N, C-alpha and C positions, 0 to 999 in steps of 0.2 A: 025396317032394316036396322038391326042393332048396331050401335056405334056410329051411325050416319047422322050428321047434323045438317040441317038445312041452312044455307047461307043467311045470316042475319045482318042486314044492313045497319043495324044500330049497335053492333058489337064493337067495342074499342079495339084499336090496333094493338097487336102483340108487342110493339116496340116500347110500350110503357108511356107514350105521350098522352094517353087519355082521349085522343082524337078518334073519330069513327073511321074504321078501316074500309078500304075498297079494293077490288081486285085489280092487279096490274097484269095486263095481257100483252102479248107480243103482236106484231103486225098481222099475224095469221089468226089472232083471237085465242091463242093458247095461253092458259093461265100460267103465270110465273110466280106470283106471291101476293099476299095481302099487304097493302101499304096505306100510309096516310101522308099528308103533306110534309110532316117532320122527317119521315124515314124513306120516302120514295127514292131520292137520289142515291142514298146509300145502297138500297136494295137493287136499283137499276145497275149500279156499278159492278155488281156480281155477274152481269150478263154482257154479251157483246152488244154494243150500241146499235148495230144494224138490224137486230131482230125486232126493234121497236119501230123502225121506219121502212123496212124493205120486206114486203110479204113474200118475196122470192129469195130470201136469204139462204145461204149455203147451210146444209145440214148433212150429217153422216149417219142418220138413223131414219127409219121410215116414219113419216107423219101421215096418219090417216085423216083424210078430209071428211068432214061431216057431210052426210048426204041428205 
């Protein structure tokens, strides 16, 4: 698949820290961003806090559950 890159767990975070990145997901397991220890709080601050703790959080768009 052209343009598609497999997730590489050894890739550095895009924030410039040089630390290895990891996926930040919400309480439903939905990907939000790539983060490291240096930038996680800053990136989390761009989201409502409840999405990381309450899997039944309010939303106004359809969320398709994986089957």
